[in-house]
C-alpha positions in Angstrom: 24.5 -52.6 -38.7 23.9 -56.3 -39.4 26.3 -58.9 -37.6 26.7 -62.3 -37.3 27.9 -62.9 -33.6 29.5 -65.7 -31.8 27.9 -66.2 -28.8 29.0 -69.4 -27.6 30.4 -72.7 -28.9 28.8 -73.3 -31.9 26.5 -70.6 -31.5 25.4 -67.6 -33.8 23.1 -65.0 -33.8 22.1 -62.6 -36.7 22.0 -58.8 -34.6 21.6 -55.8 -35.4 24.6 -53.8 -33.6 25.5 -50.0 -33.5 28.1 -48.9 -36.2 31.5 -49.5 -34.1 33.5 -45.6 -33.4 36.7 -45.4 -34.3 39.5 -43.9 -32.7 42.2 -41.3 -33.9 44.8 -44.1 -35.2 41.8 -46.3 -36.7 39.8 -47.0 -40.0 36.3 -47.8 -40.6 35.6 -50.3 -43.2 32.4 -50.8 -44.8 32.6 -54.8 -45.6 32.3 -56.3 -49.1 33.7 -59.8 -48.5 35.0 -61.9 -45.6 37.3 -65.2 -46.0 36.4 -68.2 -43.8 39.0 -70.7 -43.1 40.2 -73.2 -40.6 41.1 -70.6 -38.0 37.3 -69.6 -37.8 36.4 -73.4 -37.8 38.4 -73.9 -34.5 37.1 -70.5 -32.8 33.8 -71.6 -33.7 34.3 -75.1 -32.1 35.9 -72.9 -28.8 39.6 -73.6 -29.7 41.7 -71.1 -30.1 43.1 -69.6 -33.4 45.9 -67.2 -33.3 44.7 -66.2 -29.9 41.7 -67.4 -28.0 38.3 -65.6 -29.3 35.8 -65.1 -26.3 32.2 -64.5 -26.7 30.3 -62.5 -27.9 32.5 -62.1 -30.8 32.2 -61.0 -34.7 34.4 -63.5 -36.4 35.8 -62.7 -39.4 39.7 -61.8 -39.6 40.0 -62.1 -43.6 38.4 -59.3 -45.1 38.2 -56.5 -47.7 35.8 -53.8 -48.2 35.9 -49.7 -48.6 36.7 -47.0 -46.4 34.1 -45.3 -44.9 35.7 -43.1 -42.1 39.3 -42.3 -40.8 40.3 -41.3 -37.7 41.9 -37.9 -37.3 45.6 -39.6 -37.5 45.1 -41.7 -40.2 47.3 -40.6 -43.4 47.6 -44.0 -45.4 44.5 -44.1 -46.6 41.4 -42.1 -47.3 37.1 -42.6 -47.2 36.9 -44.3 -50.7 39.3 -46.6 -50.8 39.1 -50.2 -51.8 41.3 -51.7 -48.8 42.4 -55.4 -47.7 43.1 -55.7 -43.7 45.8 -57.5 -42.3 44.2 -58.9 -38.9 47.4 -59.2 -37.0 48.5 -56.5 -34.1 51.5 -56.4 -32.6 52.3 -54.5 -29.2 55.8 -53.1 -30.7 57.3 -53.5 -27.3 57.9 -57.0 -26.1 60.5 -58.9 -26.5 59.9 -60.5 -29.5 58.7 -57.4 -31.4 61.6 -55.7 -30.5 63.6 -58.3 -31.9 62.2 -58.7 -35.6 60.0 -61.6 -34.6 56.8 -59.9 -34.0 54.6 -62.8 -35.0 55.7 -64.3 -31.7 54.2 -61.0 -30.1 53.6 -62.0 -26.1 50.6 -59.1 -26.8 49.2 -60.1 -30.1 45.8 -59.0 -31.1 43.8 -60.0 -34.2 40.5 -58.6 -35.8 37.9 -61.3 -36.2 39.9 -62.8 -33.4 40.4 -60.8 -30.1 38.6 -57.9 -31.5 35.4 -57.5 -33.8 35.9 -58.8 -37.4 34.9 -58.8 -40.9 31.6 -61.0 -40.6 29.5 -58.0 -40.1 28.3 -54.9 -42.6 31.2 -52.4 -41.0 34.2 -53.2 -39.1 37.8 -51.0 -37.2 40.8 -51.8 -37.4 44.1 -49.7 -36.7 45.3 -48.0 -40.0 48.7 -49.7 -39.8 47.2 -53.1 -40.9 44.6 -51.6 -43.6 46.4 -52.0 -47.3 45.2 -50.0 -50.2 44.5 -52.6 -53.3 45.5 -52.3 -56.8 42.5 -51.9 -59.1 43.2 -54.9 -60.7 42.5 -56.7 -57.8 38.9 -57.6 -56.9 37.6 -57.2 -53.7 36.1 -60.7 -53.5 39.7 -61.5 -54.3 41.4 -59.4 -51.6 39.7 -61.6 -48.8 42.1 -64.1 -49.8 44.8 -62.2 -49.3 45.4 -62.9 -45.9 46.0 -66.8 -46.3 48.3 -65.7 -49.3 50.4 -63.7 -46.3 50.9 -66.4 -44.2 52.1 -69.0 -47.0 54.6 -65.9 -48.0 56.1 -65.8 -44.6 56.3 -69.9 -44.4 58.4 -69.4 -47.4 60.6 -66.6 -46.2 61.5 -68.6 -43.4 62.9 -71.4 -46.1 66.0 -70.9 -48.2 64.8 -71.5 -51.8 66.8 -72.5 -54.9 65.6 -72.7 -58.6 67.1 -76.2 -58.7 65.3 -77.8 -55.7 62.4 -80.2 -56.3 59.5 -79.3 -54.1 56.3 -81.3 -52.9 53.3 -79.9 -51.0 51.3 -82.6 -48.6 47.8 -81.5 -48.7 45.2 -80.3 -51.2 43.0 -78.2 -49.5 43.0 -74.2 -50.2 46.6 -73.5 -48.6 48.0 -76.6 -50.2 47.1 -75.2 -53.6 48.4 -71.9 -52.6 51.5 -73.1 -51.6 51.7 -75.3 -55.1 51.7 -71.7 -56.9 53.7 -69.7 -54.5 56.6 -71.6 -54.6 56.3 -71.9 -58.7 56.2 -68.1 -58.2 59.3 -68.1 -55.9 61.2 -69.7 -58.9 61.4 -73.5 -57.6 61.6 -75.3 -61.0 59.4 -78.7 -59.9 56.4 -78.6 -57.7 54.4 -81.8 -57.0 51.3 -82.0 -55.3 49.8 -85.0 -52.8 46.6 -85.0 -51.7 43.0 -87.2 -51.6 40.7 -85.8 -54.1 41.4 -86.5 -58.1 39.6 -83.6 -59.6 42.1 -80.9 -57.3 45.4 -82.8 -58.2 44.2 -83.1 -61.8 43.2 -79.3 -62.1 46.2 -78.4 -60.2 48.4 -79.9 -63.0 46.4 -79.1 -65.8 46.0 -75.0 -64.5 48.4 -74.0 -62.3 51.7 -76.1 -63.5 51.7 -78.9 -60.7 54.2 -81.5 -62.2 53.3 -84.7 -60.5 50.5 -85.2 -58.3 50.0 -88.2 -55.9 46.6 -89.8 -54.3 47.7 -90.5 -51.2 44.9 -93.0 -50.3 46.1 -95.2 -53.0 49.6 -94.0 -54.0 52.4 -94.2 -52.1 54.9 -90.4 -52.0 58.8 -91.5 -52.9 60.6 -91.5 -50.1 64.0 -89.5 -49.9 62.7 -87.5 -52.9 62.7 -83.9 -52.6 65.0 -80.5 -51.2 61.4 -78.8 -49.9 58.3 -79.9 -47.9 55.6 -78.0 -47.2 53.2 -80.1 -45.0 49.6 -78.1 -45.3 47.2 -80.6 -43.5 48.3 -80.9 -40.0 47.8 -84.6 -39.4 50.3 -86.8 -37.7 50.4 -89.2 -40.8 50.8 -86.3 -42.9 53.5 -84.9 -40.8 55.4 -88.2 -41.3 55.0 -88.7 -44.5 56.5 -84.9 -44.7 59.8 -85.9 -43.0 59.7 -89.7 -45.0 59.8 -87.7 -48.0 63.0 -85.6 -47.4 66.1 -86.0 -49.2 69.3 -85.3 -47.6 69.7 -81.5 -46.6 66.0 -81.1 -47.0 63.7 -78.7 -45.6 60.8 -79.5 -44.2 58.0 -76.7 -43.6 55.4 -77.9 -41.2 52.7 -75.4 -42.2 49.4 -77.5 -41.2 48.0 -77.0 -38.2 46.7 -79.9 -36.2 45.0 -80.1 -32.6 46.9 -79.1 -29.6 47.5 -82.5 -28.2 48.7 -84.5 -31.2 51.8 -86.0 -31.8 53.5 -87.8 -34.5 56.6 -89.8 -34.5 60.1 -89.5 -36.6 63.3 -91.5 -36.4 65.9 -88.6 -34.7 68.8 -90.3 -36.2 67.7 -89.6 -40.1 67.0 -85.8 -39.0 71.1 -85.6 -37.8 72.4 -88.1 -40.7 70.1 -86.4 -43.3 70.8 -82.8 -42.2 67.4 -81.6 -42.2 65.6 -78.7 -41.2 62.0 -78.9 -39.6 60.6 -75.2 -39.6 57.2 -74.3 -38.0 55.5 -71.1 -39.1 53.4 -69.1 -37.6 50.8 -66.5 -39.1 52.2 -63.4 -41.0 54.6 -60.7 -40.1 54.9 -58.0 -42.4 54.3 -59.8 -45.7 50.7 -58.3 -46.6 52.5 -56.1 -49.2 54.2 -59.1 -50.9 50.9 -61.0 -51.2 49.0 -58.6 -52.5 51.7 -57.8 -55.1 51.5 -61.5 -55.9 48.1 -61.3 -56.9 47.9 -58.2 -58.9 50.9 -59.5 -60.8 49.1 -62.6 -62.1 51.7 -64.8 -60.5 48.8 -65.9 -58.0 45.3 -67.1 -58.7 43.4 -67.4 -55.9 39.9 -66.1 -57.3 40.3 -69.8 -59.3 40.6 -71.5 -55.8 37.3 -70.0 -54.5 35.0 -72.8 -54.3 31.7 -70.8 -52.8 30.1 -67.3 -52.2 28.1 -67.3 -49.3 25.6 -65.1 -47.3 25.6 -64.5 -43.8 23.2 -66.8 -42.9 25.1 -69.5 -44.5 28.3 -69.4 -42.6 26.9 -71.9 -39.8 26.0 -74.3 -42.0 29.5 -73.7 -44.0 31.2 -74.0 -40.4 28.9 -77.5 -39.7 30.0 -79.3 -43.1 26.5 -79.1 -44.1 27.7 -77.7 -47.4 29.0 -79.9 -50.1 32.3 -79.9 -51.8 33.4 -76.4 -49.8 37.1 -75.8 -50.5 37.4 -72.3 -49.7 34.7 -70.1 -48.9 34.3 -66.0 -48.8 30.8 -64.2 -47.2 29.5 -61.5 -49.5 28.5 -58.7 -47.1 28.2 -55.8 -49.7 28.2 -52.4 -47.8 31.5 -51.8 -48.8 30.0 -51.5 -52.6 27.0 -48.8 -51.4 29.5 -46.6 -49.8 31.4 -46.8 -53.1 29.0 -45.8 -55.2 27.7 -43.0 -52.7 31.5 -41.8 -53.0 31.9 -42.3 -56.3 28.8 -39.8 -57.1 29.9 -37.0 -54.9 32.8 -37.2 -56.6 31.5 -37.3 -60.0 28.8 -34.0 -58.9 31.7 -32.2 -57.9 33.7 -33.3 -61.3 30.6 -31.7 -63.2 30.5 -28.6 -61.0 33.8 -27.8 -61.9 34.0 -28.7 -65.6 30.4 -27.2 -66.3 31.6 -23.8 -65.1 35.2 -23.9 -66.6 35.6 -21.5 -69.4 36.8 -22.9 -72.9 40.8 -22.8 -72.5 40.3 -24.4 -69.3 42.5 -27.6 -69.1 39.1 -28.9 -67.5 37.9 -28.8 -71.1 38.3 -31.5 -73.3 36.0 -30.4 -75.7 35.6 -26.3 -75.8 32.8 -26.1 -78.3 30.6 -28.8 -75.9 27.2 -27.7 -74.8 27.5 -28.3 -70.9 23.6 -28.2 -70.0 23.7 -31.8 -69.0 26.2 -34.2 -67.9 26.0 -38.3 -68.0 28.3 -39.8 -65.6 28.9 -43.2 -65.7 30.0 -44.9 -62.6 32.6 -48.3 -63.1 32.7 -49.9 -59.4 34.7 -52.8 -59.3 33.6 -55.8 -56.7 
């Protein structure tokens, strides 16, 4: 199989590898799309993501595809199912797993981080993290469900009410996800601060944002918001988030900054304003909610994907050589071929069954129809 292998810091190679074998509790998936995000930037540069990635390894933790094979113990999916994969795998035995905080697992592993991921034609994952997709969710959009699930976890940590006024700082992919998600959760006003006029205007016109602020020339109002989501990870924007908080506000520090970064805050303000400052890490048990939000139409993630890449373009994307890139997915495509084969096989079985059925059979919708030939049309959702 074709794979993009991280062989060292900022070093990729296209390699031909054997198809991975599955364990009894695992699923083999033909990759359709793999998303590329900030975590991949860190892993590519030798920094840790949810955990360190040790080369040689295949990245890709935001994946969709079609099930190619299942282990003997797998019951939740079958060959031919369209699926998305939650990359995070918990041990189930440490202090944090046993106290309902699996995201803090002492032995966390992850597809595309600590084990080979979706930047290859095929990859494996435990069945417990593989989710069958509704028919109305495309494989392209499904490659962005993992970041939605991370945002869902962040909001689950807050106390949200319809009366609240919310601000999202950051007009990147995650910031725009939060702007939609807060509205889906019923917050009556959601504002967005960022640095790109085009993104800010589009979110106002198409995605329901009320007010926008271009922070290169506009000041975010101080003491004005009940909920603030910081989705950048820089000391400057983290300080802006605290400054924008009114009395009793909740500040979600979602953006991932450099490990050595610090920002200053007035501790008296935290006391006097009774602020809640909340961190958020990965996406424990939120994948099904994320899929439902996308399926219901409450989240438009397809409209936020700016680029569709080939494997050979991933390094240029991570090196910043592709202009105006906001969110990219990599089109692998092997999953669609398997789905065709499975569909043909099922179609042949159906033809054989109907061709030999007597006129009174429930399989015969047209009892006088001659059955010498059948034409089968196969619709494949990408």
